[in-house]
N, C-alpha and C positions, 0 to 999 in steps of 0.2 A: 470776737472780731477784735475789739478794742487791746485785748491782750496780744493777738496776733499781729495787729498793728503797730505795738509799741515794740516786740519782740526785732520786726523788721527794721526801725529805726535805730533800732540798738545796733545791730548787724551790720548796717550801712555806716554808722558813727565810726565802728572798731576798723572797717575796710578803708574808708576812705579819710578817717580821721577830722569830718567834719562836726560842726556843731549844731545838732537839731534842737530843735522847740517844737515839741509834741503838742500841737493845741487841741485843745480838747472842744472847743466850738467847732461843730459840723461843718459849719460855713465858711470858716477859713482855710485858706490852703495850706499847707505844711511845707515845714523848708525842704524836707525831703522831696517832695513834688515839684517846689519849684528847679531841682536840681535836674530833676528829669527832664521838664516842660523845656521846649527850644527857645529861651530868652533871648532877647537880642543883645543883652551886656556877653554872654556867654560866645556869641558869636567873635567878640574881641578878644578873648582868652588866649594864650598862648596853646598851638596845637602841640601833643604827648603823643608824636606816632613813635611809639617805642619800639612798636613789633613791624613796621614797613622796611624792607629790603628793596631796593630796585634791581628787578631782573633784567635780561635780555630777552625779548618779547618771542611769541611762539614761531616756531619755526613752520609749523605746517601751516595747511589752510583753515584760518578761523572763522569759527561762526558762534555770534551771539543769538541763542534762541528766547523765541518773544514770548512773551508771557501767555498764549494762545496756545502754547504746543504743550505735547504731552508731558505731565508732570509727574514725578515719582512721590514728593513729599510737598511739605511746608515746615518752613521753620518758624516759630515764636520765641519770645523769653518768658518766663516766670522769673519772680511775680507778672502776672497775665496783663496787657494792657486792652484784651481782648476781653468779651463777655466767654463766659466757657460753654456758654450754648452753640458758639461760632465753632471751638474746638470741636465739638461732637458732631458739629454737621461736616466738617473739613475730615473728620476721620474716617466718615463716610467711603469717601472715595481715594483714598491716599494716604500714606504715611505721615503723622506729626512729630517730628521733631522740637522739641521742648530743650532751650537752655537755658538752665537751672544748675546751682551749687548742689553739691553731694549733700548739703546739710536742709535745703529745701525739699530737694526730690520726693520723699515721702508726703508732704505736704501737698506739689502738684499730684501727684499718683492718688491721693486722695479724694482730692479736688476734684481731677477727671470722673474718677469711680461714680463719686458720689452724684455727678451730673450725667450718669450713662454714655460716657464716653467708650468706643470699641477700643480698648489698650493693647488688642491683639496689633493695632494701626499708631501705638506710641512708641517711640524710641527717645532716649534722654542722653544729653551732653553733657557733659559736668563742667562746668565756668563760669566764673563770674563777669558779669554784666554793670554797665552804669547804667544801663536804661534799657526799655523794651523796643526802640525802634531799628527793629533788625534791618529791614529796608534799607535804611541808611548805612550803617556800618557791616552789615553780612556781608559775604560772599558773592561775587559775580560769577555764574557759573558758566564757560564756553564748552566749544569742542576745537581741539588742537587737533586738526587731522580728524579723526575719528575718534578719539582718546579725550573723554572728560579732564576738566581742569578748573582751576579758579585765578580770575586776576582779582589781586588785591591794589586798592588804589591810597592814597594818603587821606584819610578821613579828615575832616574838616570841625572836628569838634574835640575840647579840650577830655577826650574819656579813652582813659588809656585800655580797662579792661574791653570797651565796647572793641576798640580796635585790634584785640588779640585775635576776636571771632573768625575771621576770616583762615586765620593759618589753624587756628582749631578746628575747622570743618576739613581741611586740606587733607589733616591727620585722621578726623573722623574717618573720610572718605578715601584714603589713601589715593590720592590723587595729586599731581603736578600743582603748583601754584605761582603765578607770575607777579611780580611785584612793576604796576604801572606809576612812573612818576606825575601823576596828575590829580589833584585836591579835587573831589567830590564824593558825592553821595547818591546813594541807590533810588532816594526819593527822587532825584533830579534826572533821571535818567529811563527813556523808554526808549526800546529798539523792537524791528519787527521780523527780524530772525533772517532778513536778507541782507542785513548789511548796512540799513538804514538807521541813522539814530536821531534823538531829538531830547536838548534840553535848555533850562533856562541859562542866559549867558553868565550868572554868577561864578559857573566853572571855570569862566576863562581869567574872570576879575579876581577869584579865590588862588586858582593856581598860581599866577601873577605875583598876586602880593603874598602870600604864604609859603611857597614853594620855587618863585622864581623862574615859571614857566610861562613860556611867550605862546600868544593864541594860535600859531604856525605850531610850533610843539603839543598844544592841544590837540591839535586836528591829527597830528601827524602821528601821535602815539596811540589814539583813540583806532585809528587803523590799523596800525601794527599791532596790538596786544586783544583787540574786543571784533575787529573786521568792520570797523563804523566807517563806511564812507558812501554817500556824505552823512556828515556831522550837521545836523539841523540845529543852530546856533540861535533862539528867538530871546526877545525881551520878557521880561515877567509882565504879564498882564493884572495880575493878582495885585500886585505893590505891596508885597506883606513883607515880613524881614526873612520867611522861609524861601522863598523865592525856589520851590520846587515844581517840577512839571506837573508829579501826579497831582500837585493839589489845583491843574485846571484841566489838565489834556490826558489823552490817554489811547493810545493804540489800542482796536478792536480784533484788528487783522490788519495782513500787509496795504492794504489799500483802504482803508477805514479807520477813521482819528475822531475821537470825542471831544469835544471843545467846549466848556461853558460859556454861556451867555448871561450877561447883568442885564438890567433892563437901561433902555437910554439916556434914563435921569440919570444912572449912576456913575460918578464921575469916571470912573474906570472904565465905561461902555468904548471908545475907541482905543483903548489898546487890545482889550479883547479881540475886539473887529479886526485889527490892524493883524493879529493873528490867526484869525482866522482865515482871513484874505489870502494871507502867506501860503496857506495848506490847500485854500482851494486853488490856487494859480501854481502850485508846485507838482512834479510828479511825482507818484510812489514808485516804488522799487520795481511795479511791470509796465510801467511807462506812460501812465494817464494821471491828471491828476487823482489827489484825494479823495476820497468821498468821506466827505465833513458832516457829522453828526451833532447837533446842538444839543446842549441839556440848560433849559433855565434854573439859573440860581436866584434869590431874590437879591443879594448884597446886603450890606451890612451885616449886624449880627445875626441873622437868621441863621442856625445851622442847616448847611445844605451842601456837605462833601463827595458829592456822587462822583466825582471822576476819580475819587481815594478807593476805588474798587478793587479786586482781586479777582483774577481770572483762574480759576483752577480746573482744568481738563474741561468737564462739559457743563462746568455750573459759572454763573459771574455771582460773587457774592459783592453786595454794593450796601454801603452805609447809609442809613436812612437819617434825615433831618427833623427839623421841629414843625415843618410844616407837611402834611398829609399831602395837601392839591401838589406840590413840587414832588413829592416824594414819588406818589403814583408816576405823574408825569415822564421823571424822570427813568423809571422802572420799563415804560413804554416805549421810551427810545432805544434802549440796551435791546429790550425783546426783537425791534425793528432793526436793530442793526447788526443783532447775530441771531439769526433763527437757528431753530434746533436744539438752544442755550437754554438750561434752567437758569432765570433770574430769580433773585432768592435776598429781598431787604433784610438786613442786620441794623437791629435797634439796639442802641447801646446809650443809654440815659444816666448813666454812673455818672454822680457828681466830680469824684477823682478822677475819673479815667474815661469820660464818656467822650463823642466825636467832637470836632474842631474843625472848622474850615479850613486848618493848618495841618490836621493829625487826624488821622483817621484811619480805617482798617487796612490799606495798600500801606501804609506806613510802619505798619506794626506788625505784619508779615510777611514773608517772602517765600516765593515757590522753588522748587530744585527739579530741574529738569530730570526727565527719564534720561540716564547715562545709556541704554540701551533702545532707545526712541527707533522707529520705521518713519521715514522725512521723505515726503516727495517735494521737489523743486524744479518746478518749471517756472524759469525765470522767463522766456520769451513767450509771455501771455499775447494771445491774438484776441484783438478788443478793434471796436469801430467799422468803421467799411472796408473791406479789403476789394483788392483788383482782383478781377477777376482771374478764377485759376477752379480747376479741374478736381483738385482737393487740395486740403489744409494740412500742412506736416503740424506735430502736436509734439515737439522735444521735452524730455523731463529727465533728470536726474531720481535715480530712488537709490537711498541710503539707508542701509541697516545699520545703526550703531551698533549693534548686538555682535555684529561678527557672521548673522544666519544669513543663507542662501535666501535668495528674493522667491517668491512662488510666481515662476515666468507666466501659467495661465491667468495670474491676478494681476496682471502689469496691464492696466486698462486705461481708456477713454471711452469716458462716459458722454454721450453725446444728443441732443435732439435736435429735428429741424421744423421751425414753424410753430411751436409747439405740441410738436406730436410726442410721440412716445420715444422715452428715452432708448437708444443700442448702444453697443459697443464696437472699441476697436481696438483690437491687442496690438500691443505695444514691441518691439523688437530691439535689442540692441544696435547700435551704430559702432559701435569698436572703440567708443571713447569712456573713459572710465566711470561706472555708474549709469553712463546715459542711454536712454531708448528713445524710440521714435514709434509715432502709430501716426494714421491718415483719418481726417473726417472727411467723408465725399456722399454723394448721393443730393446735394442742393442744388438749387437753383439760382438765378440772378433772381437777387430781393429779398433772397431767404435770409431770416434771423436764426442762428444758431447759440445755444448755449448747450456747454461741455465743464465737465471737471475732469482732474484726472486723479487714477486711485492707484493705489498698491499695496502689497503684504508681503511679508517675510515666514521664514519657516520658526520664528519664535512666537507667529499668529498675531502680532502686531501689525495694525494697519494704519494708513491715513489716506487723508485726499485733499487735492488743492484747486479749489476754495477748502477750509475746513466746514465750509456750510454745505457745502455737496450739491444733488441737487436745488437745495433751497433758496440758493443764492450762487449761480454758476459762473462762471467767465461769458460774456457774451460778445457774438461779434455779427456783424450782417454784408452779405455778398452783394457787391454792387451788381444795378441790373444790367442782366444779359441776353441779348435772343441769341437762342441757342441752336448754333448751326451743325448742321447733320454731315457724314459722309454720303456722298453721292451713289449709284448703283445704276449701271449698264442694261438692268433687267428687275421688273416690279415683281415677277413670280418666275418660278422656273418650274415648267409641266412637263414630265416625262410622258409619253404617250406612245400609240402601236407607231408611229412615225419616227420615233427615236430608235425604236428598237428595232427598226430594219434596216436605219443606215447606221446604228450605234453612234451617233455624234455625242461629242462631250458639250456641256453644258460649261460656257467659261463667263461667271460674275467677275468683273471688272468694278473694283471699288477706286473709289477719287476724292481726293481731300480737295475738294471747293472752298472749305474755311480758310477764316485768317490767319490759323495759326498752326502750328503742326499737330497730330492727330496721333495718339498711341492706341492701337490697336492689340487689346488683352486677351483677347480670344475669339475663335471662331469655331461653334458647333453645331451641330443638329438638336434639335429634341429628341426626347425617347421617340426612337423608330424601329421597328421589328423587321424590317426591309433592307438588305445590303446595298446600302447608297453609300458611296465614298466621298470624303471630299477632300482634297489635296491642294498645297498650297508651296511656293518656294521659298519661302521666309520665316523665320522663327519669330516666337512668338515669345514678351512681347513686342510689336516692331509698330516703329516711329514710322507712319504717313507723313511726309512733308508737304507743305501747302501746293497744290496743282500736281501731286503726285498720283499714282495709278499705281493699284497690287490686282494680282488676278488670285482667283480661287475658281477652280476647276470640278465640279462634281458630275460624277455617271453612277447608273443604278447595274446590276447585276439581274437576269433575269431569271424570273420564275415564276412557271407557268401559275402557282397557286394566287402569286401576289399580285392580282389585278388592279388593285385599288387602294390607293393610300393617300394622307396629307400629312403632314409634317410642317416644319420650320426651320431654316438656317437662320441662326443665332448670332450677330456681329459685336459685339460688347466692343468700346473703347472708352477714351477718356471724355467722349462727347456724349456718350450713353451707349443704353443697348437699341439694335434696329434690328429688324425682322424681315427675311425675306422667305414667302410661302415656298414649299416646294411640295408637290402634286405629280401622284403617278396617276392614270387612269388606261390601262390597258386595253378597252373597250372602244375607245375612240377609234371611229373607219371601219371596224371589225368587220360588219354587216356588210359595207358595199364592197368586200373584197372575196366574200365566199360564194362557193360553186353548186355546193348541195342542193338540191330541189325539194325543200320538206315546207311543213308548216308547222307553227307550234301554235298553240290555243288552247284555252281562252287568255285571251289576255285584257284585264285581270283577271289572273286563275283564281280558282276557290279550293278543293278538293282533289282534283284528279288532272294531270295538266296531259295535253293528247299531243302525241306527233305524228303526225301524218306521209308517211315515207316506208318504202320497202328495204330501203338501203342503210337506212340509218343502223349502228352495230353499238353506240354507246351516247349515252347521255348522262355529262354532268351539270352540276347545279352551283353557281358559286354565289354567296351571299355579297353583300353592299362593299365590304373590306376585302376580296379577294380569297373568301376561307370558302375552302369545298363543303360543302352542307350534304351533297346525295350523289351519288353515282349508280347507273342500271346499266345493262346491257341488254339487247337485242328485246326492247320493248317498247310499245308505241303506246301505253297508257299507265301515266306516272306517278304515283299516290304522293301527294305533297301536303295531305291535311295537316303534318305534325309541324309544318316550316311556319313562324312567326309572320304575321304582316310586315310587308315592306318590300324593297328592290332587291330583285336577285338576277343573275345572269345565267341563262341554258345556255348548254354549249354542244353540240350536237358533232359526230363523227362519223362518215360513211364507209363502206369497206374499202374507199379506195384512199382510205385519211383525207379526206378533204372534211375544213370544219364549217359550222356555220354557228355563231352566238347572236344572239337576241337578250334585250331588256325584257324582264317580267315582274309586275307587279302579283304580290299577294294580298289579297284583300284579307 
């Protein structure tokens, strides 16, 4: 280990021309380590932006993805500033791209293999660096329209090799790079993926002092090159030399921010609370105030760099501090805020490269967005109490950056009403680019509705918003509403023998006596084998204005075998489903109109039914639903032993064509 350390020092001395004093005492920091450390003095040295070239901004719609979006890789530097065990953990899920000189690459590969790193997920980019803080000097990845690109800025440290790295990666990926004339570092930038960003105000002071860029120009350029608007520039609550937002805060989702909190006795307490109050009263991209999660840190010299974590796909890698009680509490806050994610504490007690409150895991890594990601962009989130309406439109863009076709049957709204089971509503194209709409229905006044939007493309990528899905969905409530229904002139429709004699039509009059227009969506009979016709002189869907009426006409074709049935006419509208019973009883009143002189007995009958008349030529027996079950001719004793118990209709016909029908019970 000592020989390797000496070799590294010699290499650095040749590269930079620095004079190093390799101290043999392990508890004394060597000068090469001081060079890597972000010393306060270093901030006042001339900045050598030898690689920066200002360019016009991107011409397409710019999006700066959030850290919690799909990542294809993570970038690190060798010699490592992180435990090799962390490299192994990250390589389980995505590529690990290691920036290393060609001379040191074999050493890096040997270290990784010895630690059991999945080498199939390891790639090397050969380049020199001055430090391992790739978060600060590494490339900023954006989408320019649907194409990946890199934004380079003026790096605020006097480290020329670090400053070269964005260009190295632009060449590595073969993508365009834009130069934004703002003095900045990655550790002082967090973005939500929807156009909101946060930085400490050092971005304003350094841009002006080192590049002559005004505050107004900073805001303009952040919007033009990164699509950031609004840009939340805050005070530095930590009050340390670094002034980087990732040392005290972090986006966990577009509407969630994690902020550190010190004890009230700490002199910096008011500053931390000022920043917390700002975000608690500031709207996120979805239109409501941020959900602020607080992670407690003891302050002072106790190591507690919990906000300096890395979100890598479905994992959250959290640097652990020196107090176990604070460590566990911090992990639980992440688990509460990010349900469904695996939260992993990462210990690094190295004397030379251990975690610091101003420099930890996030500072030494940087994710690379999936250039072919599938993205759900539902901007108009429905939240809070909604004014009554019979359906809620949910509009979202679905963007397949891979260029793959969307799976049209997989563009869905998942929703549940009043904690019930989740159901789905399909989304259809609106005609606007990438935009789809679907509708949530079926709730009542006062209902609570949870929902999330899901989609997939033919590359088998999928995404949902919120990323936590049903574990932490969007939520809204519907205002209390007395459900008013349509009114009808008939409570039920009964076809009987009187109807058959006169061939009358039944006219059902539907009237809208509610306080608003009602859309009639469908009018239909439930399944029925009888020939019942329903007619209306309007097209569906039909809007029935307040006070307006519409007519529906029903009639039935006569069929001697169909003497009894019940069904329902169902009217479906924007105020709900309403039902009108529809019946036919052809037996009503028939006994009083017949002229046959005959007697049918016994009633109830058992096995034999007797007909007392010399003129009867045929006997027909119908069951309760009008189906013929027995027919005999010229017989006075009828065997009914095979009939089931129940109600029957017996119809007699004499030699002159007269009829008699009676109800008989079979025991």
